[in-house]
N, C-alpha and C positions, 0 to 999 in steps of 0.2 A: 503494499500500499504506499509505503514511504517513497518508493521508485515510481509511483504511477503518475501519469500525467493529470489524473483527475485530482490527485493531492496539490499538485502545483496549482489547480484553479482555486482550489479551497484555501490554500494558503495566500492567494492572491486577493480574495475575497477579502480576508481577515485584513491583510495590510491595507487595502482600500477602504475598509470600513473605518481606518482611523486617520487617513491621509487627506480628508477634505476640510481642513481647518480654514481654509479661505472662504469657505462658505459660512463660516461662524463669525465673520467680521462685525455683522449687524448686532451681535450679542454683548461685545465688548467696546464697540465703537462710541458709545456715549460716556465711557469711564475715560477714556482717552481724551475726548473732547473736553471733559471738565477738568480731569486732573492736569493737563497740558494746556489749557485755556486755549483751544482751537476753536475758530468758528467753522460754519458749514463748508465753505469753500476749502479750508485747510483740510477738513475731515474728507470731503470728496476726493481732493487730490492725493490723499493718503490712501484712499480706497481704489483709486485708479493705479498706483503703484502695486498696490496688492492684485489687482487684476491684471497688470502685465506680468507680474512674477508668476502668477497661479498659470497662465496661459501661454506664455512664450516658452516654449520647450525646445526651440532649436538645438540648443546647446546640448540637452539631455539626449536628443535624438542623434546627434553626431557622436556623443560619448558611447551610446548604445551599439553603434556599428563598430566600435573598436574594444569596447570592455565588456565582460560578463555581465548580466542581470544584476548579481548581487552586488558588484562593484557599483553599478548605477543607484542602486537603491542606497548604499552605504553614503554615497556623494551626497544624494538629496536630503538624507536623514540629518546628517551632520550640519548641513547647510540651513536647513529649517530650524533646527535646535538653537543654532547660534542667534537666528534671527528673532525668534521669540523670547529667548533668554534678554537680549538686550531691550526689547520692547517691554518686558515684564519689570525688568530694574529700572526704566526710565519712568513707568507708572507708579511704581511703589515708592520712588525717590532714592533709590539705593545709590544711583549714580546722578550726576548734577544733570539738570534738564537738557536734553540734546538739541541741538539745531534742528529746524524742520527737515532740512535736506537729510540729515542723518536718520530721522525716524523713516523718511520715505525709502531710505537706503535698507534699514532694518527690515521694513515690511515686505520690500521686494525680495529680500533674500528669504525671509521666513516662507512667504509664498510661493516662490519658484522652487522650493523643495517638493512641492506638490506634483510638478512636470515629470520629476526623475521616476517616482512612483507610478504615475500614470503611463508613461512610456514603457517602463519596464514590464508592469503587468499586462497591459493592453497588447504589446507586441509579442511578447512571449508567448501569451495564452493564444493568440490568433495563429501563430506559426504551429502551435500544437494540435489547432482544431481549425485548420483552414477551410474546411467545409462547412461550418458553423458559424462563420464569422460575426454575422449579424447578432445572433443570439449572444455569442461570447462577449461582443463590445458591449451590449446593452447590459450583461451581467457585470463587467468590471465597472463600466461607467455610473451605473445604478448602485453599485456598493459604495462608491466615494460620493455619491450624494447622499446616501444614507448616513454618511459620518456626521453630519450637522446634528441630527436629532441623537445619535448614539453619544456623541461627545457631550452633549447638554445633559443628557440623562447620566452620564457617567460622573459629570462635575457635579450635579445635585446630590448625587451618593457620596462622593468622596471629598468635595470641598463645599459644604453649605454656608457659603460665605459671598463675598463680594466678587464682583468679574475678574478682579485683579488675579485671583486664583485661578480663574479660567485660563487666563493667558501662561501661568504656569504649568497649567495641564498641558496646554497645547506644545510646550517646550519639551516635556519629557515623555509622554504617552506614545505619540506617533513613532518617535525615534525609538523607543523600547519594543515596539510592535514589529518594527522592520528590521532592527538587528536580530530579533527572534527567529524570523522565518525567510531572511533574504537568500540563504543558502539553498532553500528548496525550490526557488523559482529559477527554473532553467529550462532551455528548449529542449524537447525530447523527439527522438525519432519517430516519424508517423508510423502508424499501424495500417494493415491493409483493411482491417475490419473496423467500419466506423458506423454501422447501422445502428448501434445503440447510442450513438452521440448526441443525436437531436433529443432523443428521450430523457437520458441523464441530464443533459443541460436545462431541459425544461422543468426537470424536478428541483434543481438548484435555483432556477429562477422563481419556481413556486414558493420555494423556501424563503426567497429574499422578498417576495410579495406578503408573505405570512409576517415577516419581521417588520416591514413597513406598516401594516396594518396594525399590528401589535405596538407600535411606537405611535402611530397616531391616536389610537385609542388610550394609549398612557397619557399623552400630552392633552388631550381633551379633557379627561378626568383630572389631572392636574391643575388644569385652569378652571375647573368649575369648582372642584371642592379643596380644602385645605388637607395635604397628606403629610403624616409623619416620616420622620428620615428612617424609621424601620420599613415603612412601606415602599419608600423609594429603593432600599436595599434589595427588598424583594422583587419588586418589579424590574430592577436592572439585571438581577440574577437570571429571571426568567428569559430577558432579552439575549443573556450570555449564552443560555441553553439552546436557544433558537440558533444562534450562530455556530453552534456545534452539530448542528443536524446534517449538514453536508458530508460529514465523515461518514455517514451511513449510505451515501451515494458513493463514494469512493469505495466502500467494501462490497457494495452489491455489485459495482462495475468489474472489480477485480474478480468475484466470484464468479460472474458471467463469461470473463475473457478465459479464466482458468477451465471451465467447462468446455468452450469452444476449442481451446488448445488442446484438450485431452481427445475430443472427438475427431478434430481433423488429424490427429496424430494417428489415431487408431484407423481411422479411414484411409488415409493416404498409404498405409502400410498395406493395406488389403487390394486397395484400387489406385496405385499410384499414376495410372494412364488418366485418370480423370481429374488430377489436379496439376497439370503440367503449366496452366496458365490462371492467373487471378480472376476472381470473378468480376472485378472492376479494373479498367486499366490504370497504372500508375500514374498520377498526376506528374505533368511537367513543373518543376521548382520555380521555372524562370516566368510562369504566367501569372497574372494579376487577378484572375479569376476564382472564383470558388473551385477548389480541388475536385468536387463533384462535377464540375462542368467541363473539366479538361480531357481531351481525348488525345493521347499521343498519336503523332502521325509521322510517317516516313518523311523527311524533308525533301526527298527526291521524287516523292509520288505526286500525282497530279489529281486534284479534285475539282471537278468542272463546278459542282454544286457550289462548293465554296467560292470559287472565282466568280460565279454569276452573283453571290451574295456581296461579294467586295464591290463589285460594280454597282450595284444597286444602293450600297450603304454610303457613298461617297456623298456628302453634304458639305458644299462649298470647300473648305480648305480641310476638313476632317474626313478620316475615312475609317470604317469598322471593319477590316477585311478579317478574313479567317486568320486565327493566331496559330503561327506554327514557328519553329525554332530552326534556323539554318544550320547545316553541318559545322560551319566553321563557328559557331557561336554568335553570329551578327544576325541583324535583322533579315526576313525573308525578303527575296526579291530586291537585293540590294538597295534596299531603304535606308535612309538616315535619321528618318523621324518614325518613332513608334505608333502603332496606332492604339485606339482604347482598348483597355484590357491587358496590354504588354506592359512588361517593367518600364517605366520611365527613371530617368535620373532627375535630378533636381532642376536643372536647366532645361530640359526638354518638356517637364511638366508647367514650368513657369510661362513657356511660350505659348501653351494652349489657352484659348478663349475659356474652355470650360473649367480650368483650375480658377481663373480669374470670377467666373459667374459664381463658382462656390464660395470662392472668398468673401466676395460682397454679400451674397446672401447670409453668409455666416456672420457678417459685420452687423447686418441690419437686425437678424434675430437675436443671436447671442449677445450682442452688445447691449440691445434695449432690455433683454432679460437680467444681465448682469446688474444694469443699471439699477432696475428694480430690487434686486436682490440685495445690493449695497445700501439703498436707502430705505429698506424696511423698518429699521429702528427710528429713522426721523418720520417716516409716514405714519406708523402708528402714533408717535408721540404728539403729532401735529393733529391728529383727529381726536386727541384725547384719550387714547388707550393707555392701560396701565402697563410697566415694564413686563408683568409677568404674561399679559395677552401679547404684547409684541413678541416674547419669546414664542408664544404659539403659533402666532403667524409665521414666523421664521421657520420653526419645525415641520410645520405643515407645508410651507413653500419646498422645504429639501424634500420631504417625502414624497410629494407630488413630482418634483424633480427626478427622484428615483423612479418612480413609476413609469414617467414618460420615458426614461432611458431604457428601462427594463420592457415594458409594454411595445415601444414602438420598434424597437431592436428585434422582437419576436415577431411582432405583426409584419414589419416590412419583410422578414426573411420567409415567412408563410404565404405571404402575398405575392413575393417574387417568384416561387418555387411553384406555388399551386394555381395562381390567378393570373399570373403574368403583369403585374403591376410594378413598375419601376420603382426604386426608391426616392428618386427627385419629386415623385408625385407627392409623397408623405412629407418631405421638406417643405412644399409649397402650402399644404394643408396646415402644417403646425405654426408656420408663418403667419397665415391667416387668422389662425385661433388666438395666437400670442396678440395680435392687433386688437382683437376682441377683448383680451383680456386687460390691456392697457386703457381701453375705452372705460371698462367697468372700473378700473381704479380712479380714473378720471370723474366718474359721478359721484363718488364718494357717499352713495347712500348707505343706510344701515345694512351690514351684512358685505359690503362691497369688498372689503380686504380677503374675507374669506374665499368669495367666488373668484376674485381676482387672483389670488395667491394660488388656487387649483390651476386656472387656465395657464397662467405665466409659468409656474412651476412645472407643468405637464408639458408644455410646449418647449420650453427650453431645455429640458432633460432631453425630450425626443430628438430635437436637433444635434445634440452632441452624438448619440448613436448613429443617426442617419449620415451625418457629416463624415464620420471615420469609416463608415460601411462604404459610402459612395467613392470615398477617395482611394480605398484598396481596390475597389472593382475597376475604375477608371484608369489609375495610374500605376497598379501592381503592387507587390508586396515587398518588392527588392529595397525601395527607399521610403517604405511606408512611415516609419519614426519621422523621418525628417519632414516629410510632405505634410503627413496630418498635423504637426506641431506648427509648421509654416501657415497653414490655413488658420489654425486656432488663434494666430496672432490677431487675426481681422477683430475677435472679441474684445480683447482689452483697448485696441485702438478706437473701436466704436464707442466703448463704454467710457474711455478716459474722456473723449469729448463731451458724451452726453452728462457725465458726471459733473465736471467742473464748467464746462461753458453753457450747458443748458439746466441741469437740475440745481447745481450750485448757486449759479447767479440769479436764476428765477426765486430760489428760496431766499437768498440774502435780500434780494429786492423786497421781496413781499414782507419780510420781517422787518425791515427798516421802514417800510410804508406803514405796517400796522404798528410799529413802535412809535413813530412821529405823529401818526394820525393825520399827515397830510398825501396828497397825491403827487408822486415824483414824476417828474417829466422828462423825457430825454431818453437817451439809451441807458442800458444797464450799465453802470460803472461801479462794480463793488468797492474799488479803491476809494472813492468818493464817498459811499456809505459807511465805510469802516472809520471815517474821521469823524462821522458823527456819533457813533456808538461804539461800545466796548464789546468785544467779542462774545463775552457772556450774554450781552442783553441781545445777540441775534438769533432768537428762536421765534419761530414762526406758529400760530396756532389756527388751524381751521383748513377746510377743503381746498382753499383756493391757493394753498403753498405749493402743492404738487400739480394742480389741475392742468395747467398749461404744459408741463412737462411731460405728463401722460399723453395728453393730446398729440404732442410732437412724436413721442416715441410709438404710438399707434401708426401714424402716418410713415415712420421710418420701417416699421414691421411689414406694413403693407407694401411698401416697395421693395423689400426683401421677396414678399412673395411674388411680385410680378417677375423679378429677375429669377427666380427659382424655375418659373414656369419656362423661361426661355431655354434654362438647362434641362428641362423636361424635353423640350421639342428637338434638342440637339442630342440628346442620348437614347432618344426613343427607339431609333433603329438600331442602335447598338445593343441594348438590352433585348430587343425581339429577336433579332437575327443572329446575335452571338450567345448570348446566354441563355435564351429560351430554346434555341436549337440544339445546343450542346446538352441542354439538360434533357431533352427528349431523346437524343442519341444514348447517352447514358442510361436512361431508364430502359430504351428499347432492347440494348446490347445486354443489360442485365437480365432482362426477362429472358432473352434468347440462350443466353449462357446456362440460367436456372433450368430452362426446358432441357 
């Protein structure tokens, strides 16, 4: 079991469940704001550096190409530990108050450690399960989304005190969990029998959904009634037991594999002639499509149907021809540019229009969603909710974030295989849903924070799973770590602008207008506003504090939906004539072999 690739998935889940500290910023942001005397613009700037650190993982992707996964995890854990240690010492006053640029640097380091664990776990597990990448990606990204409520529950159990202790916990707990399991995480040789992969991965996803449901129920109960510390310990222990349930999947899978090996060994000794060839063809490692789609082909053979498909699939400058590998290791037909589904280098990928369409749609969707997540503390406070209620909103948003990653990772996989619905269709749908969620936030009616948290959290999480899966299918797995981390940069770039230049400026403007009781005229000039008021006075109360911000973000999300529809149009033939056609060939050949 300890050498099983299933145990690698379980350990990756455990690491990810403690690695999402970047999603808990709203829980302790108010403490930083008051202790260090920051205004909203300073706090939003700090949050933007947090977003940049948590999403710019190019360095971790490059390191992953030259170092084993355990080394990547160790670098990220130590970096995150140092960053949170300096933030904690600054907040409690154990060190002299740092300059603002130093706090931004500490936050950047602390959050950037998350990219190392994301890269190592996601890429390693996709390499171990290439035929179920949608489900695996959803499981990994869903686990990191659950880390928000998990860390909050652990904090309430271990440190029933102020938010400063929460920062201290972020310093040591994720580091300890990473060092405990980092040597287990490693790529393992692929196995020919993968018929139980989907079933077992669905069981693990169901366990994650069970944990999310349990956490959501616990959060609601704690917000409704007063619970004792003993009750918190019991509820936290039950959640820990749920996290141990995937061990049963490892045991089940290994027992099934042992029985299959014993049967095949006995059968091959009696009928060796029937086992000269595998049931399914071995996938080509150079291809970027799911391994279950890849059919090896003699590079010197001629396939008239494939050539006809290639001619039909040319759309402007892009071609989605039949994928085959030349005998000399180069591209078939003497081409210098790979087609969709073939392995792309970084330079080859950024030259494609599909790369930038995916990048811009990610900026519109994830950037606006991340802006909402970072401002949940201030949004709740401006509408008169208690700190405990604000914590509930944040936990619910994290849980729905997890459900979006798990649900759409699985739904898109099933829809792709059974109903021929391309993944970019779901990307457009989630962006439209997020636009509706932002409008619900802007309405600020009773219960809008609950409904808005559900829609925004669900859509934001879904976009993470879909973006990674689409990247791997269009541009291949060879440079997958570098490419998806490059596209993820779109999220902090967009959220930094929306946080500082939109949300921060509008909030400070509304706060100053509310404080002075006069109508300010002209452009928004935070510097001039700060001359009138102390930073501690820049608190806004009322629905108007964020209404215009959410209207702008709704428009941004809708623009991302339109852009993703262009991606749907460009990749439609690729998914139909390459992915679907190969899936049908694999199924048909499998039936013939069984017969």
